[in-house]
N, C-alpha and C positions, 0 to 999 in steps of 0.2 A: 503606567506613566509612559510618556514619550511614544504614544501610539500615533501612527500616521496612516490615514486612509489612502489606499492606492487606486481603487476603482470606484467610479460613480455612475451607476446605471440601474435600471429596474430589473435586470436579469440576475440570475444566480451565478455568482463567481465563487468557486469553492475548490477545495482539495489542493492547496498550494504546495509546491515542491521547490525548494531553493536550489539553484545551480551551485555546484561546488565552489565557483569563484565568488559567490555572494553578490553578483551583479544582476542576476535575472531570476524571475520567479515563473514557474510553470503552473498553469491552473486550468480548470475547466470552466466553460461558460455556455449558457444556452441563449446568448444574446441574439443569435440569428433565428431562434425558434427551435434549433436542435443543438445538442451538446457537441462542442468541439474543444480542441486544445489550443491554448494561447500562451504566449510568453510576454512578460512585462519586464522591460529594461528599467532598472532602478535609477540609472543616471539620466537617460534621455526621456524616460516616462513613456516610451513607445510601446504599444501593444501590437503584437504580430500573431496572426492566426497560422497555425501549423498545417501541413498538408492534410487534406480531408480524405478519410478512408472512403472507398467506393461503397461500403456497406457498414451497417452497425453504428454503435455509439461509443466513442472512446471515453473511458473512465479510469480512475485510480492511476494516473500517470506519475512517474517519478524519474529523476535523472540518475544515470549511472554515476559511480564515484568519480570518474574522470570527466563527466559532463558531456561525453561524446554521443551517448545513446539514451534514448527515452524508452522505458518499458511501460506498457499500458494494457488494460483489458479492453477488448473490443466487444461490447455487449450486443449480441444479436437478438436475444430474447431473455426472459427471466430465467430460463433453464440452460442457455447456451451463451458462452463468451470465449473468445480466443485470447491468447497472450501474444502481443505484438512487440517487436523491437523497431525503433525508428532511429536510423543512423543519421545524425545531424550533419555529417560531413559528406554524405553521398547525395549527388544530384540526380543520378540516373535511376537508382533503385534503392531508395532510402528505407522502405518497409520490408520487414521479414517476419513471417509467421513463426513464432516459437512453439506454440501449442495450438492445434486446431483439431479437437477430438469429439465435438458434439456435446461437451459437458460445460459446467460453469467453471471457468478458470479466472479467478478474481484476485485483485489487490497485490500485484507484483512488487516485491521489495528486494533491493539489491543487497548482496553481501558486501562487506567493506572492500574486498579485493576485486569486486566487479565480475566475478566468474560464475556466481550462483544467484538465482532468484528464488525467493520464498513466495508462496502463494497459497490459496486454498481452493479446493474443488471436490467433486463428489463422485469421481470415477469408480471408486471401490466400495461405495455404500449404496448402490442402486439408486443413485441420485436423490438420496434422502438426507444425508448428514455431510456437512462440510468438514474436511480435515486439512491439516497443514502439510504441504509438500515442498520440496525444493527441486529445482532443475538446473543442471550445469548448462550454460548457454553455448558451450563449445561441443560437448559430447552429447548433449540432449538427454543425459541420464536423469531420470526422475526418481526421487526417494520420498517415501511416505514417512512423515515425522510423527503425526498423532493418530491414535486409534481410540477415540473416546466416544461416549454415548450421547454427547451433546455436540453442537456445532463448534468447531474451532476455526477462528478467522482472525484477520488483521495481524499477520505476523510482522515482527520487527527484529532484525539482526542486532545483536550486541556489537559494540565497537571492535571487539577482538574476534568477532565472527564465530564464536564458540557456542553461543546460545541464541535462542529465539524467545521473545516475549510474544504472547498472543492472548486472544480473548476466547472464553469458552462459555456458551450459554445455549439454551433452547428457547423456543418462542415464548414460553410462559415462565421462564426463570430469568433472574437478573444476571447480566454478564459480569464475569469476574476475570481477573488477570492471572495468567500462569507463565512460568518460565520453564523451558526444556532445552537440553543439549541438542545440538544439530544432529547428533547420532540417534535421537529419539529416546534417550535415557534421562534419568534424573528429573522427572516431572515435579514441579513445585507450584502450589497455589500461593499467590502473593497478596491477594486482596480478598476480603470477606466482609462486604458491606451491605447495609440495608438497601442502598441504591446502587445502580449499575456503574461499572467502570469499563472503558473501552479505549481504543486507539493508542496503544502504548508506543513510547519512543524512548530510547536509551540516552542517558547522559554520556558525555565524551569519555568519562572515566569508568563507565559501566557500574557505578555505585548507586545510581538512582534511575527511576523510570518516570517519565512525564506521561500523563494520560488525561483523558477526558472523563470526568466523574459527574454524575447527576447528584447535585447537592442542593438542598433547600429550595427545591422546585425549579431548578434550572441547571444547565450544563456549565461546569466550571473546569478550569485547567488545574490539575492536581499533580502532586509529586509524592513519590514513595521512595524511601531509602531502603535498599536491599540489605539483608543480613548475609555477609560474606562468609 
C-alpha cells in the first residue's frame, strides 16, 4: 500500500540507500550506458549525478550515519574492487581510497557510530571464498569476522553495533542467513528454508531482521523475529 514510483526510465535504477535525514535517496543507475551514483531529492524530485570516478564502476553505495560520507565499492574487474569514501562536504578532494589491495572488496556497510565499515573480500582465501571483515575508517585496522567453508557476504550491523547479520552460501547451495558477534564469536544460523534468503537488514529494536526471500517463484520481502 501507499507505494510511490520515483524514477521513470528504461535504465536500471537500483540499490537505494536513504539519507539519515529522510529527504534524499542514493542509488545506482546505468542511464548513461555506465553505472554511476545519483541522489534523488524527495521534496524537489531533483536527480543529481555524483562525481564520476576516473576508473571503475561504483556499486553498493551507502550513507554514513551522519550523512556526510558515502562508502562504495569501485569495481575494476570481477576479481578486483576498491573501497572508497566520498566526503560530501569536501570540494577539493572528496574521494579517499579506504582499501585498494587488488582483491574483491564489496558491499560496505556502516556501523551505527560511523567508525567501522563491514564488507566482504577474499584476501585470506587465495581469492576463492568471500569472508566478512570490518575496517576502522580512522585507524585502518582490518579484522576478519568469518572463516567458513562457503561464501559469507552482504553484512549488516545490528542497531546496537554488537552483531552482524550476513548471508552464507556456495554457488550450488541456497543462501541462508546467519548472525555473529562483531568479535567473530557466537555464530548462529537463523534461516533454514527450501528457497534462498539474502540481503538482511535489522529492525530499529534489533528484534527482527528484514530480508529478501525467494518464495513461490519470485523474490519477496520477508521478516523474521529473532529468539533473544
